[in-house]
C-alpha positions in Angstrom: 24.5 -10.2 -12.9 21.3 -9.4 -14.3 18.7 -7.9 -12.1 15.8 -10.4 -10.8 13.8 -11.1 -7.8 16.7 -12.6 -5.9 19.0 -9.6 -6.7 16.5 -7.3 -5.2 16.0 -9.5 -2.1 19.8 -9.2 -1.9 19.7 -5.6 -1.9 17.1 -5.2 0.6 18.9 -7.7 2.9 22.0 -5.5 2.5 20.8 -2.0 2.8 17.3 -2.0 4.8 17.1 -5.7 6.6 14.4 -4.5 8.6 12.3 -4.3 5.4 12.4 -8.3 5.4 10.6 -10.6 7.7 10.7 -14.7 7.8 8.0 -17.1 8.5 9.4 -20.5 9.3 6.4 -22.5 10.8 3.9 -23.9 8.2 1.0 -21.8 6.8 -2.3 -22.6 5.3 -2.6 -20.8 1.7 -6.3 -20.6 2.7 -6.5 -17.2 4.4 -3.8 -17.8 6.8 -1.1 -16.5 4.8 -2.7 -13.3 3.9 -3.8 -13.3 7.7 -0.4 -12.7 8.7 -0.2 -9.8 6.3 -3.2 -8.3 7.6 -2.0 -8.6 11.4 1.1 -6.8 10.2 -1.1 -4.0 8.8 -3.0 -3.8 12.1 0.0 -2.5 13.5 1.0 -0.5 10.5 4.0 -2.9 9.5 4.7 -3.7 5.8 7.7 -5.8 5.6 8.3 -8.1 2.7 7.5 -11.6 4.1 9.1 -14.8 3.1 6.9 -18.1 4.1 9.3 -20.9 4.1 6.8 -23.6 4.3 3.2 -23.4 2.8 0.7 -26.3 2.7 0.3 -28.2 -0.5 3.4 -26.9 -2.3 7.2 -27.3 -2.4 7.6 -23.5 -3.1 8.4 -20.8 -0.8 6.0 -17.8 -1.0 7.5 -14.1 -0.9 4.6 -11.4 -0.3 4.5 -7.7 0.3 7.5 -6.8 -1.8 6.2 -3.9 -3.0 4.1 -2.6 0.1 6.6 0.2 1.2 7.9 3.4 -0.6 11.3 2.5 0.9 11.5 -0.6 -1.1 10.2 0.9 -4.3 13.3 3.2 -4.0 15.3 0.4 -3.6 14.2 -1.1 -6.7 14.4 2.5 -8.6 17.7 3.3 -7.1 16.3 6.6 -5.7 15.1 8.6 -3.0 11.8 8.4 -1.8 10.9 11.8 -2.5 12.0 11.3 -5.9 10.2 8.2 -6.9 7.8 9.6 -9.5 10.3 11.7 -11.1 12.9 8.6 -11.6 10.0 6.4 -12.8 9.3 8.9 -15.4 12.9 9.2 -16.3 13.3 5.8 -16.7 9.8 4.9 -18.7 11.0 7.6 -21.0 14.2 6.2 -21.8 13.2 2.5 -22.8 15.8 -0.3 -23.3 15.1 -3.4 -25.9 15.5 -6.7 -24.7 18.2 -9.1 -25.7 18.2 -12.9 -26.5 19.8 -15.0 -23.8 22.5 -17.6 -25.0 22.7 -20.7 -23.0 20.1 -22.1 -20.7 17.7 -19.7 -18.9 17.0 -20.1 -15.1 13.3 -20.1 -15.5 13.9 -23.2 -17.7 15.5 -25.5 -15.2 12.2 -27.4 -14.4 9.5 -27.8 -17.5 6.1 -29.4 -17.4 4.4 -29.6 -20.6 0.9 -30.7 -22.0 -0.6 -33.4 -19.7 2.5 -32.8 -16.9 0.9 -29.4 -16.4 -0.8 -28.9 -12.8 -1.4 -25.6 -11.4 -2.5 -27.0 -8.2 0.9 -27.6 -7.3 1.7 -23.9 -7.0 0.9 -22.3 -3.8 -3.3 -22.0 -4.3 -3.6 -19.1 -2.1 -7.1 -17.8 -0.9 -6.6 -14.0 0.0 -9.9 -12.7 1.3 -12.9 -14.5 2.8 -15.3 -13.8 0.0 -13.0 -14.9 -2.8 -14.3 -17.4 -5.6 -11.3 -19.6 -4.8 -7.6 -19.7 -5.1 -6.2 -16.8 -7.3 -2.8 -16.1 -9.0 -2.6 -12.4 -8.2 0.9 -11.7 -9.0 1.1 -12.9 -12.8 2.1 -10.4 -15.1 0.4 -11.5 -18.4 2.5 -11.1 -21.7 0.4 -10.8 -24.9 1.7 -9.7 -28.5 -0.1 -7.5 -30.6 -0.7 -9.4 -33.9 -0.6 -6.3 -35.8 2.4 -4.4 -34.7 4.3 -7.2 -33.1 4.8 -5.3 -29.7 4.4 -6.8 -26.0 1.9 -5.6 -23.6 2.5 -6.7 -20.0 -0.3 -6.2 -17.4 -1.1 -7.5 -13.8 -4.7 -9.1 -13.9 -6.4 -11.4 -11.3 -6.3 -15.2 -12.5 -8.5 -17.7 -11.0 -7.4 -21.2 -10.9 -9.9 -23.3 -12.1 -8.0 -27.0 -12.6 -4.8 -28.2 -13.4 -4.5 -26.5 -16.7 -7.3 -23.8 -16.8 -7.3 -19.9 -15.3 -10.2 -17.6 -15.4 -8.7 -13.9 -16.4 -10.2 -10.6 -15.9 -8.3 -7.9 -17.6 -11.3 -5.5 -17.7 -12.9 -3.9 -20.9 -10.5 -0.6 -20.4 -7.3 -2.7 -20.5 -4.7 -3.0 -23.3 -4.8 -6.6 -22.9 -8.4 -6.9 -23.8 -8.1 -4.5 -26.9 -5.2 -7.1 -28.2 -7.0 -10.1 -27.2 -10.0 -8.8 -29.2 -7.7 -8.4 -32.2 -7.2 -12.2 -31.9 -10.9 -13.3 -31.3 -12.1 -11.2 -33.9 -9.8 -13.4 -36.5 -11.3 -16.6 -34.9 -7.9 -17.1 -33.0 -6.7 -18.2 -29.7 -4.4 -15.4 -28.2 -1.0 -16.9 -27.0 -0.1 -15.5 -23.5 3.0 -16.0 -21.0 2.1 -15.3 -17.4 5.2 -14.3 -15.4 5.3 -14.9 -11.7 8.3 -13.3 -9.9 10.8 -11.1 -11.1 12.3 -7.9 -9.9 9.7 -5.1 -8.8 10.7 -2.9 -11.6 9.4 -5.6 -14.1 6.3 -5.6 -12.5 6.0 -1.7 -12.4 6.3 -1.9 -16.2 3.0 -3.6 -16.1 1.7 -0.7 -14.7 2.8 1.5 -17.5 -0.1 3.9 -18.8 1.4 4.9 -22.0 0.2 4.3 -25.8 -0.6 0.8 -26.9 2.1 0.8 -29.5 4.9 1.3 -27.0 6.6 -2.2 -26.3 6.3 -2.9 -22.4 9.2 -5.3 -22.3 11.3 -2.3 -23.8 9.8 -0.2 -20.9 10.8 -3.1 -18.3 14.2 -2.5 -19.4 14.3 1.1 -18.9 12.7 0.7 -15.4 15.5 -2.0 -14.9 18.4 0.2 -16.4 19.3 -2.8 -18.4 17.9 -5.1 -21.2 15.5 -7.7 -20.2 16.9 -11.0 -21.0 14.5 -13.3 -23.1 13.8 -16.7 -24.5 11.7 -18.5 -26.5 8.4 -20.0 -25.1 8.1 -23.8 -24.8 4.7 -24.2 -26.3 3.6 -20.3 -27.4 5.0 -18.3 -30.1 6.3 -15.6 -27.4 9.5 -14.8 -25.8 9.5 -14.9 -22.1 12.0 -13.5 -19.5 14.7 -15.7 -18.8 15.2 -14.4 -15.2 11.7 -15.0 -14.0 11.1 -17.5 -11.1 8.0 -18.8 -12.9 6.3 -18.7 -16.4 3.1 -20.2 -17.3 2.1 -20.3 -20.8 -1.1 -20.8 -22.5 -3.6 -19.5 -25.0 -6.7 -17.3 -24.4 -9.5 -19.1 -25.8 -11.5 -17.3 -28.4 -15.4 -16.9 -28.0 -15.1 -18.7 -24.6 -16.2 -17.0 -21.2 -16.6 -18.7 -17.9 -17.9 -17.2 -14.6 -15.0 -16.0 -12.4 -15.0 -14.1 -8.9 -15.7 -12.7 -6.5 -12.1 -11.3 -5.7 -10.9 -8.8 -3.1 -9.6 -5.7 -5.2 -7.6 -2.9 -5.0 -10.6 -0.7 -3.7 -10.6 -3.1 -0.7 -14.1 -4.4 -1.5 -15.1 -7.5 -3.4 -14.8 -7.1 -6.9 -18.0 -8.6 -8.2 -18.1 -12.0 -10.2 -18.2 -11.8 -14.1 -18.3 -13.9 -17.2 -14.9 -13.5 -18.5 -11.8 -15.0 -20.7 -10.3 -18.3 -20.0 -6.8 -19.6 -20.2 -5.9 -23.2 -21.3 -2.3 -23.8 -19.9 0.0 -25.5 -22.2 3.4 -25.4 -20.2 5.1 -24.4 -16.8 8.4 -23.8 -16.7 10.5 -22.4 -13.2 13.6 -22.1 -11.7 15.2 -25.1 -9.7 14.6 -23.4 -6.6 11.6 -21.2 -7.4 10.1 -18.6 -5.2 6.4 -18.2 -5.6 5.6 -14.2 -5.4 2.2 -13.4 -4.3 0.5 -9.8 -4.1 -2.3 -9.6 -1.7 -4.7 -7.2 -3.7 -7.0 -6.1 -1.0 -4.0 -4.5 0.4 -1.6 -1.4 0.4 1.0 -3.5 -1.5 -1.6 -3.7 -4.6 -2.1 0.1 -4.2 1.5 1.3 -4.1 1.9 -1.3 -7.2 0.0 1.0 -9.3 1.1 4.3 -7.9 4.5 5.3 -9.8 3.1 4.8 -13.4 -0.1 6.3 -12.9 1.5 9.4 -10.9 4.3 9.6 -13.8 1.6 9.4 -16.6 -0.6 12.0 -15.0 2.1 14.5 -14.0 3.4 14.7 -17.6 -0.2 15.1 -19.2 -1.2 17.5 -16.8 1.8 19.6 -17.0 1.5 19.5 -20.6 -1.9 21.3 -20.6 -0.8 23.7 -17.9 2.9 24.3 -17.6 2.9 25.8 -14.3 2.0 22.7 -12.4 4.4 22.1 -9.8 3.6 18.6 -8.3 1.0 15.9 -8.5 0.2 12.7 -6.1 -2.2 10.1 -6.2 -2.8 9.9 -2.4 -3.2 6.5 -0.8 -6.7 7.4 0.5 -8.0 7.3 -2.9 -6.5 3.9 -3.5 -3.6 5.5 -5.4 -6.1 5.4 -8.8 -9.2 7.3 -8.2 -8.2 10.6 -6.8 -5.5 13.1 -7.4 -4.0 16.2 -5.7 -2.2 18.8 -7.8 -0.4 21.9 -7.1 0.0 25.0 -9.5 1.5 28.2 -9.7 -1.7 30.1 -10.5 -1.1 33.0 -12.8 -4.8 33.5 -14.1 -8.2 32.9 -12.9 -9.6 29.7 -14.4 -6.1 27.9 -14.1 -7.2 25.7 -11.5 -10.3 24.4 -13.3 -8.3 23.5 -16.3 -5.7 21.7 -14.4 -8.7 19.6 -12.8 -10.1 18.9 -16.3 -6.7 17.8 -17.6 -6.3 15.7 -14.8 -10.1 14.0 -14.9 -9.1 13.3 -18.6 -5.9 12.0 -17.9 -6.8 8.6 -16.6 -10.3 7.1 -17.0 -9.9 5.8 -13.3 -9.8 9.3 -11.9 -12.7 10.3 -10.0 -11.9 13.2 -8.0 -9.3 16.1 -8.4 -8.3 18.5 -5.9 -6.2 21.4 -7.1 -4.3 23.6 -4.9 -1.7 26.6 -4.9 1.7 26.0 -4.8 2.4 26.9 -0.9 0.5 23.7 -0.4 2.3 20.0 -0.1 0.1 17.9 -2.1 2.0 15.1 -0.2 0.6 16.3 3.0 -3.1 15.5 3.3 -3.8 17.9 6.1 -2.4 20.7 4.3 -4.7 19.8 1.0 -7.7 19.5 3.3 -6.9 22.6 4.9 -7.0 24.5 1.6 -10.2 22.8 0.9 -11.9 24.4 4.0 -10.3 27.8 3.7 -10.1 28.6 0.1 -13.0 26.8 -1.4 -16.6 28.8 -2.2 -18.4 25.4 -2.7 -21.0 26.8 -5.2 -18.2 28.3 -7.6 -15.2 26.0 -6.9 -16.7 22.6 -7.1 -17.9 21.0 -10.6 -19.3 17.7 -11.6 -18.7 15.8 -14.9 -21.8 13.4 -15.2 -21.8 10.0 -16.6 -18.3 9.5 -17.3 -16.3 6.1 -17.5 -14.5 5.3 -14.4 -13.9 1.6 -13.7 -16.1 -1.3 -13.0 -14.3 -1.9 -9.6 -15.4 1.3 -8.3 -18.3 -0.1 -5.9 -20.4 2.9 -6.6 -20.4 2.8 -10.5 -23.5 2.6 -12.3 -25.1 1.6 -15.4 -25.6 4.5 -17.8 -29.3 3.6 -18.5 -30.4 2.6 -15.0 -28.4 4.0 -11.9 -29.8 1.5 -9.6 -27.8 -1.5 -11.7 -24.1 -1.7 -11.6 -22.0 -0.4 -14.6 -18.7 1.2 -15.7 -19.9 5.2 -15.3 -20.0 7.3 -12.6 -19.7 11.4 -12.0 -16.3 12.7 -11.8 -15.7 15.8 -9.8 -13.0 18.5 -9.0 -12.4 21.0 -6.2 -10.6 24.0 -7.3 -8.9 25.0 -4.0 -6.7 27.7 -5.4 -7.0 31.4 -4.4 -8.1 34.1 -6.5 -5.6 36.1 -8.4 -5.5 39.6 -7.9 -7.5 39.9 -4.9 -6.3 40.4 -1.5 -6.4 37.1 0.2 -5.3 36.4 4.3 -1.8 35.6 4.7 -0.8 32.3 6.2 0.1 32.4 10.0 3.3 30.7 10.7 6.8 31.0 12.0 9.3 32.0 8.9 10.9 28.9 8.1 14.6 30.4 8.3 14.0 30.0 12.1 13.0 26.5 12.2 13.7 24.8 9.3 17.2 23.9 10.1 16.6 23.4 14.0 18.2 20.3 15.7 15.5 19.5 18.4 18.0 17.7 20.4 19.5 21.0 21.1 16.2 22.3 22.9 14.7 19.2 24.4 15.7 17.4 27.6 
């Protein structure tokens, strides 16, 4: 049986049933649905939630799928502590897709041309300031007209009518780069938007590797099996046979429309922009399709982007400084804009080299903290302890001004006028490593051999 959204739900039901919740009462897609998720968040609860009855649509909605590391571990068949390394192993072993014979599940229901009506889908308004309903979970597939490779990415999609979407890929994205190739030739860009698949398929959309790598192959590597593909109905693209819903269309050349605002992964309102427009030509879906939604201004969106970035960052930084021992993108930095790295320091200056490599590894990266290998980078309290006890601020903190970060960073500014919004910001780093060859006070602690294997039930009444 191929891996898809249903096989993942079945695996969670079998191995971690407490990770699923169900809502039987009817909910309004305008803020009430995400209000349930926000209320769960208040209690530090992040189950996947299946809403059986959503106003205005016949489709159930599944949300919060990737809002816990435990469920990500189930998706990658790995331990929670091994997630990043398992992601890296799988992405480095891509598997080519296969053509499916017979009727694809995603082709059970087909709407083409005038039959298309996006407003029959769950038109979900996620945050109070959103510019309207959005498809937040669409993995947009586009094919490079030069190399023929597929690129996949998850971008915000504003529903503008029966057959029209605004799409905001951002000028830093691979999709923007590919779409520009079509536009420069005066051509519309064929696109297929996948709504609902196995989480590993979504994680492939967060891949941070070279543009020439086909991300359907990466998806196969993450799934551990080939993605089954079938021809699109109206576009010259192949689409995943085991998706829940596929929306086909074309990104119109030389057309821009106002889109936004939209609650983003920063937990701020991403500003409205003039951006690309998709004209929808077909919608196909399973007979009993499940609509998968991502609440962007919420922990799920942050965790979705975590593993691909962590794996890429670790590989690039370790290539620059081989004694790097661990790396994480902490949740406090939205899993995108800050990084903690540990290094077995063998010479002075190594900490700054690590920091420079990390700042350069991802354009989104804004702050890096480098610590010694006795510090657990996954324990933010230890990292901050190292900062306040090992840093001489005038020597160990440095700033790289006017660097590209991301226009969604609310503090980003225009290079010519810092009073205006733009794409640049100052990056900075903290070298919280101890000097080499100089006496430094030792940590005060109980030896691990005394307490590490203790069973507290043997001591506590």
